[in-house]
Every structure is written in C-alpha cells, then in structure tokens.
All heavy atoms as TSV, in Angstrom:
chain	resi	resn	atom	element	x	y	z
A	1	MET	N	N	102.499	107.511	144.072
A	1	MET	CA	C	103.206	107.105	145.272
A	1	MET	C	C	104.580	107.762	145.276
A	1	MET	O	O	105.183	107.960	144.233
A	1	MET	CB	C	103.333	105.589	145.323
A	1	MET	CG	C	101.989	104.939	145.571
A	1	MET	SD	S	101.918	103.153	145.791
A	1	MET	CE	C	103.130	102.777	146.960
A	2	SER	N	N	105.040	108.053	146.460
A	2	SER	CA	C	106.336	108.699	146.636
A	2	SER	C	C	107.264	107.790	147.427
A	2	SER	O	O	106.808	106.925	148.172
A	2	SER	CB	C	106.170	110.024	147.379
A	2	SER	OG	O	105.327	110.883	146.668
A	3	LYS	N	N	108.554	108.039	147.282
A	3	LYS	CA	C	109.547	107.255	148.015
A	3	LYS	C	C	109.963	107.996	149.274
A	3	LYS	O	O	110.116	109.218	149.280
A	3	LYS	CB	C	110.767	106.996	147.136
A	3	LYS	CG	C	110.472	106.062	145.999
A	3	LYS	CD	C	111.717	105.739	145.228
A	3	LYS	CE	C	111.376	104.784	144.096
A	3	LYS	NZ	N	112.572	104.401	143.347
A	4	PHE	N	N	110.166	107.207	150.341
A	4	PHE	CA	C	110.578	107.756	151.623
A	4	PHE	C	C	111.719	106.924	152.185
A	4	PHE	O	O	111.735	105.701	152.045
A	4	PHE	CB	C	109.411	107.750	152.626
A	4	PHE	CG	C	108.311	108.691	152.251
A	4	PHE	CD1	C	107.316	108.321	151.362
A	4	PHE	CD2	C	108.278	109.972	152.777
A	4	PHE	CE1	C	106.310	109.191	151.002
A	4	PHE	CE2	C	107.267	110.850	152.420
A	4	PHE	CZ	C	106.281	110.466	151.532
A	5	LYS	N	N	112.662	107.599	152.835
A	5	LYS	CA	C	113.763	106.913	153.508
A	5	LYS	C	C	113.388	106.736	154.973
A	5	LYS	O	O	112.871	107.657	155.613
A	5	LYS	CB	C	115.046	107.744	153.399
A	5	LYS	CG	C	116.243	107.077	154.029
A	5	LYS	CD	C	117.488	107.864	153.795
A	5	LYS	CE	C	118.665	107.142	154.417
A	5	LYS	NZ	N	119.904	107.882	154.212
A	6	VAL	N	N	113.636	105.543	155.501
A	6	VAL	CA	C	113.316	105.241	156.897
A	6	VAL	C	C	114.466	105.723	157.783
A	6	VAL	O	O	115.611	105.325	157.604
A	6	VAL	CB	C	113.081	103.726	157.091
A	6	VAL	CG1	C	112.816	103.416	158.552
A	6	VAL	CG2	C	111.940	103.243	156.215
A	7	LEU	N	N	114.143	106.613	158.725
A	7	LEU	CA	C	115.149	107.170	159.626
A	7	LEU	C	C	115.224	106.427	160.956
A	7	LEU	O	O	116.270	106.394	161.594
A	7	LEU	CB	C	114.851	108.649	159.886
A	7	LEU	CG	C	114.749	109.538	158.639
A	7	LEU	CD1	C	114.334	110.946	159.034
A	7	LEU	CD2	C	116.065	109.555	157.880
A	8	LYS	N	N	114.100	105.851	161.375
A	8	LYS	CA	C	114.033	105.052	162.608
A	8	LYS	C	C	113.183	103.831	162.317
A	8	LYS	O	O	112.172	103.912	161.625
A	8	LYS	CB	C	113.394	105.840	163.758
A	8	LYS	CG	C	114.236	106.958	164.293
A	8	LYS	CD	C	113.592	107.544	165.527
A	8	LYS	CE	C	114.438	108.649	166.111
A	8	LYS	NZ	N	113.853	109.178	167.345
A	9	LYS	N	N	113.593	102.701	162.867
A	9	LYS	CA	C	112.869	101.448	162.651
A	9	LYS	C	C	111.450	101.563	163.216
A	9	LYS	O	O	111.248	102.080	164.318
A	9	LYS	CB	C	113.619	100.313	163.357
A	9	LYS	CG	C	113.008	98.955	163.181
A	9	LYS	CD	C	113.860	97.903	163.879
A	9	LYS	CE	C	113.244	96.535	163.784
A	9	LYS	NZ	N	114.087	95.518	164.419
A	10	PHE	N	N	110.488	101.107	162.413
A	10	PHE	CA	C	109.107	101.089	162.898
A	10	PHE	C	C	108.331	99.974	162.209
A	10	PHE	O	O	108.743	99.449	161.184
A	10	PHE	CB	C	108.412	102.447	162.683
A	10	PHE	CG	C	108.098	102.775	161.245
A	10	PHE	CD1	C	106.841	102.521	160.730
A	10	PHE	CD2	C	109.053	103.351	160.421
A	10	PHE	CE1	C	106.542	102.836	159.411
A	10	PHE	CE2	C	108.760	103.674	159.103
A	10	PHE	CZ	C	107.506	103.412	158.594
A	11	ARG	N	N	107.205	99.638	162.811
A	11	ARG	CA	C	106.339	98.596	162.265
A	11	ARG	C	C	105.069	99.236	161.732
A	11	ARG	O	O	104.386	99.973	162.443
A	11	ARG	CB	C	105.986	97.585	163.353
A	11	ARG	CG	C	105.159	96.433	162.827
A	11	ARG	CD	C	105.123	95.302	163.838
A	11	ARG	NE	N	104.273	94.251	163.328
A	11	ARG	CZ	C	103.172	93.833	163.924
A	11	ARG	NH1	N	102.813	94.349	165.082
A	11	ARG	NH2	N	102.442	92.884	163.394
A	12	ASP	N	N	104.771	98.954	160.468
A	12	ASP	CA	C	103.562	99.456	159.831
A	12	ASP	C	C	102.455	98.446	160.117
A	12	ASP	O	O	102.448	97.348	159.565
A	12	ASP	CB	C	103.792	99.605	158.330
A	12	ASP	CG	C	102.620	100.242	157.607
A	12	ASP	OD1	O	101.507	100.257	158.164
A	12	ASP	OD2	O	102.822	100.714	156.474
A	13	LEU	N	N	101.548	98.802	161.000
A	13	LEU	CA	C	100.482	97.881	161.401
A	13	LEU	C	C	99.508	97.613	160.263
A	13	LEU	O	O	98.910	96.545	160.193
A	13	LEU	CB	C	99.736	98.437	162.615
A	13	LEU	CG	C	100.575	98.608	163.881
A	13	LEU	CD1	C	99.744	99.246	164.988
A	13	LEU	CD2	C	101.133	97.274	164.334
A	14	GLU	N	N	99.342	98.576	159.363
A	14	GLU	CA	C	98.417	98.407	158.244
A	14	GLU	C	C	98.913	97.328	157.277
A	14	GLU	O	O	98.137	96.550	156.757
A	14	GLU	CB	C	98.262	99.743	157.519
A	14	GLU	CG	C	97.163	99.738	156.484
A	14	GLU	CD	C	96.954	101.121	155.900
A	14	GLU	OE1	O	96.301	101.944	156.585
A	14	GLU	OE2	O	97.438	101.366	154.793
A	15	LYS	N	N	100.241	97.302	157.047
A	15	LYS	CA	C	100.821	96.320	156.120
A	15	LYS	C	C	101.467	95.143	156.850
A	15	LYS	O	O	101.968	94.231	156.205
A	15	LYS	CB	C	101.866	96.986	155.235
A	15	LYS	CG	C	101.266	97.952	154.243
A	15	LYS	CD	C	102.313	98.424	153.270
A	15	LYS	CE	C	101.718	99.310	152.215
A	15	LYS	NZ	N	102.717	99.692	151.213
A	16	ASP	N	N	101.488	95.203	158.179
A	16	ASP	CA	C	102.128	94.175	158.994
A	16	ASP	C	C	103.579	93.950	158.541
A	16	ASP	O	O	104.011	92.832	158.293
A	16	ASP	CB	C	101.341	92.863	158.965
A	16	ASP	CG	C	101.793	91.913	160.062
A	16	ASP	OD1	O	102.225	92.401	161.123
A	16	ASP	OD2	O	101.733	90.691	159.845
A	17	THR	N	N	104.310	95.078	158.398
A	17	THR	CA	C	105.686	95.052	157.931
A	17	THR	C	C	106.546	95.904	158.848
A	17	THR	O	O	106.110	96.960	159.301
A	17	THR	CB	C	105.767	95.634	156.498
A	17	THR	OG1	O	104.891	94.902	155.657
A	17	THR	CG2	C	107.163	95.565	155.940
A	18	THR	N	N	107.767	95.451	159.099
A	18	THR	CA	C	108.724	96.252	159.852
A	18	THR	C	C	109.708	96.866	158.876
A	18	THR	O	O	110.270	96.171	158.029
A	18	THR	CB	C	109.475	95.384	160.879
A	18	THR	OG1	O	108.522	94.822	161.784
A	18	THR	CG2	C	110.483	96.207	161.663
A	19	TYR	N	N	109.897	98.165	158.981
A	19	TYR	CA	C	110.829	98.885	158.116
A	19	TYR	C	C	112.109	99.173	158.890
A	19	TYR	O	O	112.073	99.705	159.990
A	19	TYR	CB	C	110.202	100.184	157.617
A	19	TYR	CG	C	109.005	99.954	156.724
A	19	TYR	CD1	C	107.731	100.300	157.123
A	19	TYR	CD2	C	109.158	99.375	155.478
A	19	TYR	CE1	C	106.631	100.086	156.307
A	19	TYR	CE2	C	108.062	99.152	154.649
A	19	TYR	CZ	C	106.816	99.507	155.064
A	19	TYR	OH	O	105.734	99.285	154.250
A	20	GLU	N	N	113.233	98.820	158.296
A	20	GLU	CA	C	114.540	98.990	158.923
A	20	GLU	C	C	115.131	100.352	158.564
A	20	GLU	O	O	114.843	100.915	157.510
A	20	GLU	CB	C	115.498	97.887	158.454
A	20	GLU	CG	C	115.058	96.481	158.835
A	20	GLU	CD	C	115.094	96.208	160.326
A	20	GLU	OE1	O	115.915	96.827	161.038
A	20	GLU	OE2	O	114.304	95.368	160.784
A	21	VAL	N	N	116.006	100.849	159.431
A	21	VAL	CA	C	116.689	102.125	159.208
A	21	VAL	C	C	117.479	102.062	157.905
A	21	VAL	O	O	118.153	101.076	157.619
A	21	VAL	CB	C	117.634	102.443	160.384
A	21	VAL	CG1	C	118.469	103.679	160.097
A	21	VAL	CG2	C	116.845	102.598	161.671
A	22	GLY	N	N	117.355	103.105	157.108
A	22	GLY	CA	C	118.106	103.203	155.863
A	22	GLY	C	C	117.388	102.637	154.653
A	22	GLY	O	O	117.807	102.853	153.524
A	23	SER	N	N	116.292	101.914	154.876
A	23	SER	CA	C	115.575	101.348	153.736
A	23	SER	C	C	114.711	102.433	153.080
A	23	SER	O	O	114.432	103.470	153.664
A	23	SER	CB	C	114.712	100.161	154.170
A	23	SER	OG	O	113.732	100.566	155.090
A	24	THR	N	N	114.345	102.179	151.836
A	24	THR	CA	C	113.491	103.095	151.090
A	24	THR	C	C	112.165	102.405	150.826
A	24	THR	O	O	112.141	101.252	150.407
A	24	THR	CB	C	114.156	103.483	149.756
A	24	THR	OG1	O	115.433	104.062	150.038
A	24	THR	CG2	C	113.319	104.488	148.999
A	25	VAL	N	N	111.069	103.110	151.107
A	25	VAL	CA	C	109.737	102.542	150.927
A	25	VAL	C	C	108.893	103.473	150.071
A	25	VAL	O	O	109.116	104.677	150.042
A	25	VAL	CB	C	109.037	102.302	152.282
A	25	VAL	CG1	C	109.783	101.292	153.107
A	25	VAL	CG2	C	108.870	103.579	153.062
A	26	GLU	N	N	107.937	102.894	149.360
A	26	GLU	CA	C	106.993	103.680	148.584
A	26	GLU	C	C	105.689	103.761	149.360
A	26	GLU	O	O	105.136	102.738	149.760
A	26	GLU	CB	C	106.761	103.051	147.216
A	26	GLU	CG	C	107.907	103.263	146.274
A	26	GLU	CD	C	107.549	102.911	144.843
A	26	GLU	OE1	O	106.395	103.126	144.434
A	26	GLU	OE2	O	108.447	102.424	144.154
A	27	LEU	N	N	105.214	104.986	149.569
A	27	LEU	CA	C	103.986	105.219	150.317
A	27	LEU	C	C	103.128	106.235	149.589
A	27	LEU	O	O	103.654	107.116	148.906
A	27	LEU	CB	C	104.301	105.774	151.714
A	27	LEU	CG	C	105.187	104.938	152.629
A	27	LEU	CD1	C	105.612	105.771	153.827
A	27	LEU	CD2	C	104.459	103.690	153.075
A	28	THR	N	N	101.828	106.110	149.773
A	28	THR	CA	C	100.943	107.146	149.253
A	28	THR	C	C	101.090	108.382	150.134
A	28	THR	O	O	101.566	108.295	151.279
A	28	THR	CB	C	99.475	106.682	149.277
A	28	THR	OG1	O	99.091	106.446	150.631
A	28	THR	CG2	C	99.264	105.435	148.439
A	29	SER	N	N	100.668	109.499	149.613
A	29	SER	CA	C	100.734	110.739	150.375
A	29	SER	C	C	99.899	110.608	151.657
A	29	SER	O	O	100.325	111.028	152.736
A	29	SER	CB	C	100.219	111.886	149.524
A	29	SER	OG	O	100.191	113.075	150.251
A	30	LYS	N	N	98.736	109.986	151.518
A	30	LYS	CA	C	97.846	109.795	152.673
A	30	LYS	C	C	98.524	108.944	153.751
A	30	LYS	O	O	98.499	109.289	154.927
A	30	LYS	CB	C	96.553	109.137	152.212
A	30	LYS	CG	C	95.563	108.889	153.322
A	30	LYS	CD	C	94.313	108.195	152.815
A	30	LYS	CE	C	93.390	107.840	153.965
A	30	LYS	NZ	N	92.215	107.091	153.514
A	31	ARG	N	N	99.142	107.837	153.331
A	31	ARG	CA	C	99.771	106.932	154.301
A	31	ARG	C	C	100.978	107.587	154.962
A	31	ARG	O	O	101.208	107.421	156.161
A	31	ARG	CB	C	100.182	105.614	153.619
A	31	ARG	CG	C	100.698	104.587	154.593
A	31	ARG	CD	C	99.612	104.135	155.561
A	31	ARG	NE	N	100.149	103.211	156.534
A	31	ARG	CZ	C	99.833	103.234	157.828
A	31	ARG	NH1	N	98.946	104.087	158.278
A	31	ARG	NH2	N	100.370	102.374	158.660
A	32	SER	N	N	101.759	108.343	154.210
A	32	SER	CA	C	102.922	109.013	154.795
A	32	SER	C	C	102.481	110.033	155.846
A	32	SER	O	O	103.130	110.163	156.887
A	32	SER	CB	C	103.780	109.671	153.720
A	32	SER	OG	O	103.098	110.739	153.111
A	33	LYS	N	N	101.360	110.717	155.591
A	33	LYS	CA	C	100.836	111.676	156.573
A	33	LYS	C	C	100.337	110.952	157.817
A	33	LYS	O	O	100.503	111.442	158.931
A	33	LYS	CB	C	99.721	112.514	155.950
A	33	LYS	CG	C	100.237	113.516	154.942
A	33	LYS	CD	C	99.108	114.266	154.286
A	33	LYS	CE	C	99.643	115.189	153.194
A	33	LYS	NZ	N	98.571	115.856	152.466
A	34	GLU	N	N	99.722	109.779	157.640
A	34	GLU	CA	C	99.250	108.999	158.787
A	34	GLU	C	C	100.426	108.573	159.661
A	34	GLU	O	O	100.375	108.678	160.885
A	34	GLU	CB	C	98.497	107.759	158.318
A	34	GLU	CG	C	97.143	108.040	157.706
A	34	GLU	CD	C	96.500	106.803	157.098
A	34	GLU	OE1	O	97.169	105.756	156.987
A	34	GLU	OE2	O	95.314	106.893	156.719
A	35	ILE	N	N	101.486	108.074	159.017
A	35	ILE	CA	C	102.667	107.613	159.760
A	35	ILE	C	C	103.309	108.781	160.498
A	35	ILE	O	O	103.618	108.686	161.693
A	35	ILE	CB	C	103.667	106.918	158.823
A	35	ILE	CG1	C	103.073	105.589	158.339
A	35	ILE	CG2	C	105.013	106.698	159.511
A	35	ILE	CD1	C	103.848	104.914	157.231
A	36	SER	N	N	103.521	109.896	159.804
A	36	SER	CA	C	104.133	111.067	160.442
A	36	SER	C	C	103.250	111.622	161.555
A	36	SER	O	O	103.758	112.075	162.576
A	36	SER	CB	C	104.392	112.160	159.405
A	36	SER	OG	O	105.375	111.744	158.490
A	37	GLY	N	N	101.939	111.552	161.373
A	37	GLY	CA	C	101.022	112.045	162.394
A	37	GLY	C	C	101.041	111.216	163.657
A	37	GLY	O	O	100.938	111.746	164.763
A	38	LYS	N	N	101.186	109.903	163.504
A	38	LYS	CA	C	101.175	109.013	164.672
A	38	LYS	C	C	102.554	108.858	165.308
A	38	LYS	O	O	102.675	108.783	166.524
A	38	LYS	CB	C	100.641	107.643	164.280
A	38	LYS	CG	C	99.165	107.670	163.970
A	38	LYS	CD	C	98.633	106.305	163.626
A	38	LYS	CE	C	97.150	106.397	163.320
A	38	LYS	NZ	N	96.553	105.108	163.024
A	39	LEU	N	N	103.607	108.799	164.479
A	39	LEU	CA	C	104.948	108.541	164.998
A	39	LEU	C	C	105.813	109.783	165.097
A	39	LEU	O	O	106.796	109.800	165.820
A	39	LEU	CB	C	105.666	107.508	164.109
A	39	LEU	CG	C	104.991	106.152	163.969
A	39	LEU	CD1	C	105.783	105.274	163.011
A	39	LEU	CD2	C	104.856	105.468	165.322
A	40	GLY	N	N	105.491	110.796	164.328
A	40	GLY	CA	C	106.308	112.011	164.291
A	40	GLY	C	C	107.105	112.075	162.994
A	40	GLY	O	O	107.181	111.109	162.238
A	41	ASP	N	N	107.705	113.221	162.764
A	41	ASP	CA	C	108.444	113.449	161.520
A	41	ASP	C	C	109.829	112.829	161.507
A	41	ASP	O	O	110.548	112.943	160.517
A	41	ASP	CB	C	108.572	114.953	161.263
A	41	ASP	CG	C	107.228	115.591	160.957
A	41	ASP	OD1	O	106.350	114.886	160.432
A	41	ASP	OD2	O	107.062	116.796	161.250
A	42	LEU	N	N	110.239	112.202	162.594
A	42	LEU	CA	C	111.598	111.667	162.676
A	42	LEU	C	C	111.706	110.220	162.200
A	42	LEU	O	O	112.776	109.619	162.308
A	42	LEU	CB	C	112.112	111.772	164.114
A	42	LEU	CG	C	112.157	113.196	164.675
A	42	LEU	CD1	C	112.588	113.165	166.132
A	42	LEU	CD2	C	113.082	114.070	163.858
A	43	PHE	N	N	110.643	109.649	161.665
A	43	PHE	CA	C	110.673	108.246	161.252
A	43	PHE	C	C	110.845	108.057	159.748
A	43	PHE	O	O	111.482	107.107	159.327
A	43	PHE	CB	C	109.414	107.516	161.737
A	43	PHE	CG	C	109.472	107.173	163.197
A	43	PHE	CD1	C	109.172	108.114	164.163
A	43	PHE	CD2	C	109.855	105.907	163.609
A	43	PHE	CE1	C	109.251	107.804	165.514
A	43	PHE	CE2	C	109.940	105.583	164.948
A	43	PHE	CZ	C	109.641	106.535	165.905
A	44	ILE	N	N	110.258	108.946	158.949
A	44	ILE	CA	C	110.416	108.849	157.497
A	44	ILE	C	C	110.746	110.224	156.926
A	44	ILE	O	O	110.381	111.250	157.503
A	44	ILE	CB	C	109.162	108.280	156.796
A	44	ILE	CG1	C	107.925	109.112	157.107
A	44	ILE	CG2	C	108.958	106.820	157.134
A	44	ILE	CD1	C	106.692	108.716	156.315
A	45	GLN	N	N	111.462	110.207	155.803
A	45	GLN	CA	C	111.856	111.444	155.138
A	45	GLN	C	C	111.663	111.258	153.642
A	45	GLN	O	O	112.087	110.242	153.086
A	45	GLN	CB	C	113.320	111.731	155.452
A	45	GLN	CG	C	113.919	112.867	154.692
A	45	GLN	CD	C	115.393	113.031	154.997
A	45	GLN	OE1	O	115.957	112.292	155.793
A	45	GLN	NE2	N	116.017	113.983	154.367
A	46	PRO	N	N	111.043	112.221	152.961
A	46	PRO	CA	C	110.859	112.087	151.511
A	46	PRO	C	C	112.202	112.021	150.791
A	46	PRO	O	O	113.160	112.670	151.192
A	46	PRO	CB	C	110.111	113.356	151.112
A	46	PRO	CG	C	109.668	114.000	152.362
A	46	PRO	CD	C	110.482	113.459	153.479
A	47	VAL	N	N	112.244	111.224	149.745
A	47	VAL	CA	C	113.451	111.089	148.935
A	47	VAL	C	C	113.226	111.865	147.649
A	47	VAL	O	O	112.197	111.698	146.992
A	47	VAL	CB	C	113.730	109.606	148.609
A	47	VAL	CG1	C	114.894	109.463	147.645
A	47	VAL	CG2	C	113.980	108.817	149.879
A	48	GLU	N	N	114.174	112.707	147.319
A	48	GLU	CA	C	114.076	113.435	146.062
A	48	GLU	C	C	114.329	112.470	144.927
A	48	GLU	O	O	115.302	111.730	144.941
A	48	GLU	CB	C	115.114	114.556	146.004
A	48	GLU	CG	C	114.803	115.728	146.895
A	48	GLU	CD	C	115.805	116.855	146.691
A	48	GLU	OE1	O	116.375	116.969	145.594
A	48	GLU	OE2	O	116.016	117.592	147.652
A	49	GLU	N	N	113.430	112.477	143.973
A	49	GLU	CA	C	113.594	111.587	142.827
A	49	GLU	C	C	114.372	112.331	141.757
A	49	GLU	O	O	113.980	113.406	141.317
A	49	GLU	CB	C	112.233	111.124	142.307
A	49	GLU	CG	C	111.513	110.284	143.335
A	49	GLU	CD	C	110.416	109.467	142.714
A	49	GLU	OE1	O	110.502	109.148	141.524
A	49	GLU	OE2	O	109.474	109.144	143.441
A	50	LYS	N	N	115.493	111.741	141.382
A	50	LYS	CA	C	116.341	112.342	140.364
A	50	LYS	C	C	115.965	111.780	139.009
A	50	LYS	O	O	115.719	110.596	138.866
A	50	LYS	CB	C	117.811	112.031	140.650
A	50	LYS	CG	C	118.289	112.595	141.964
A	50	LYS	CD	C	119.713	112.219	142.222
A	50	LYS	CE	C	120.169	112.719	143.587
A	50	LYS	NZ	N	121.512	112.308	143.907
A	51	GLU	N	N	115.936	112.670	138.033
A	51	GLU	CA	C	115.664	112.214	136.690
A	51	GLU	C	C	116.901	111.512	136.162
A	51	GLU	O	O	118.022	111.972	136.363
A	51	GLU	CB	C	115.319	113.395	135.781
A	51	GLU	CG	C	113.993	114.029	136.112
A	51	GLU	CD	C	113.651	115.129	135.131
A	51	GLU	OE1	O	114.146	115.091	133.987
A	51	GLU	OE2	O	112.903	116.025	135.526
A	52	GLU	N	N	116.658	110.379	135.510
A	52	GLU	CA	C	117.779	109.654	134.939
A	52	GLU	C	C	118.266	110.406	133.715
A	52	GLU	O	O	117.501	110.805	132.861
A	52	GLU	CB	C	117.360	108.239	134.549
A	52	GLU	CG	C	117.080	107.362	135.733
A	52	GLU	CD	C	116.802	105.935	135.320
A	52	GLU	OE1	O	117.331	105.496	134.289
A	52	GLU	OE2	O	116.040	105.285	136.031
A	53	THR	N	N	119.571	110.587	133.657
A	53	THR	CA	C	120.142	111.245	132.501
A	53	THR	C	C	120.960	110.238	131.728
A	53	THR	O	O	121.627	109.371	132.296
A	53	THR	CB	C	121.052	112.419	132.919
A	53	THR	OG1	O	122.071	111.936	133.806
A	53	THR	CG2	C	120.247	113.501	133.641
A	54	LYS	N	N	120.876	110.367	130.448
A	54	LYS	CA	C	121.631	109.468	129.596
A	54	LYS	C	C	123.055	110.000	129.488
A	54	LYS	O	O	123.261	111.217	129.371
A	54	LYS	CB	C	120.998	109.377	128.205
A	54	LYS	CG	C	119.640	108.743	128.223
A	54	LYS	CD	C	119.085	108.654	126.825
A	54	LYS	CE	C	117.697	108.026	126.843
A	54	LYS	NZ	N	117.114	107.958	125.504
A	55	PRO	N	N	124.047	109.118	129.547
A	55	PRO	CA	C	125.415	109.599	129.391
A	55	PRO	C	C	125.609	110.174	127.995
A	55	PRO	O	O	125.065	109.674	127.019
A	55	PRO	CB	C	126.271	108.358	129.615
A	55	PRO	CG	C	125.346	107.204	129.577
A	55	PRO	CD	C	123.958	107.709	129.751
A	56	LYS	N	N	126.364	111.238	127.953
A	56	LYS	CA	C	126.627	111.870	126.672
A	56	LYS	C	C	127.643	111.059	125.907
A	56	LYS	O	O	128.608	110.536	126.479
A	56	LYS	CB	C	127.150	113.294	126.876
A	56	LYS	CG	C	126.135	114.218	127.497
A	56	LYS	CD	C	126.726	115.603	127.683
A	56	LYS	CE	C	125.713	116.520	128.348
A	56	LYS	NZ	N	126.285	117.839	128.586
A	57	ASN	N	N	127.432	110.954	124.634
A	57	ASN	CA	C	128.409	110.295	123.779
A	57	ASN	C	C	129.426	111.328	123.345
A	57	ASN	O	O	129.155	112.178	122.512
A	57	ASN	CB	C	127.738	109.693	122.534
A	57	ASN	CG	C	127.230	108.298	122.771
A	57	ASN	OD1	O	127.650	107.668	123.722
A	57	ASN	ND2	N	126.353	107.836	121.922
A	58	ASN	N	N	130.583	111.278	123.945
A	58	ASN	CA	C	131.643	112.174	123.576
A	58	ASN	C	C	132.635	111.415	122.704
A	58	ASN	O	O	133.426	110.613	123.211
A	58	ASN	CB	C	132.374	112.712	124.812
A	58	ASN	CG	C	131.508	113.677	125.605
A	58	ASN	OD1	O	130.634	114.329	125.047
A	58	ASN	ND2	N	131.741	113.775	126.895
A	59	PRO	N	N	132.563	111.627	121.422
A	59	PRO	CA	C	133.486	110.906	120.545
A	59	PRO	C	C	134.925	111.345	120.810
A	59	PRO	O	O	135.194	112.516	121.042
A	59	PRO	CB	C	133.044	111.287	119.136
A	59	PRO	CG	C	132.191	112.491	119.286
A	59	PRO	CD	C	131.698	112.512	120.713
A	60	LYS	N	N	135.807	110.381	120.843
A	60	LYS	CA	C	137.227	110.684	121.056
A	60	LYS	C	C	137.797	111.256	119.770
A	60	LYS	O	O	137.507	110.783	118.691
A	60	LYS	CB	C	137.985	109.427	121.458
A	60	LYS	CG	C	137.553	108.917	122.812
A	60	LYS	CD	C	138.349	107.718	123.217
A	60	LYS	CE	C	137.892	107.229	124.567
A	60	LYS	NZ	N	138.617	106.049	124.985
A	61	LYS	N	N	138.584	112.286	119.925
A	61	LYS	CA	C	139.187	112.932	118.755
A	61	LYS	C	C	140.549	112.369	118.473
A	61	LYS	O	O	141.261	111.904	119.258
A	61	LYS	CB	C	139.291	114.428	118.962
A	61	LYS	CG	C	137.934	115.074	119.041
A	61	LYS	CD	C	138.078	116.559	119.208
A	61	LYS	CE	C	136.714	117.201	119.285
A	61	LYS	NZ	N	136.774	118.610	119.453
C-alpha cells in the first residue's frame, strides 16, 4: 500500500469514508487508479516516503 495526500475533499463510496483536504491516506495501487480514473488526478497525490535516518552521535570535543 502507498500513501497519498488528499488535494480535494471526496467521499470514498467503497469504504464509506470522506477524506478531507490535507489528510494522508493509505491506498492500494488498484484503488488509487480507480479513484484517479473516476475523479481525476486532482484529488489525490502520491506521497514520497522518506527513509528514517538515525541522528548521528557527534561527541562534543
């Protein structure tokens, strides 16, 4: 599953859920294509997943 940012408010009839602008949702690739196909590309946008980096231990001298 991938994360998507909601750009315009919409209601997912399959899940009976309303997604608000600015929220992040997890969708399968298939479901994201269905939503974009029916509503257009202006409703959801893929979110780049950043790898978590551990802070470096910089010992004070």
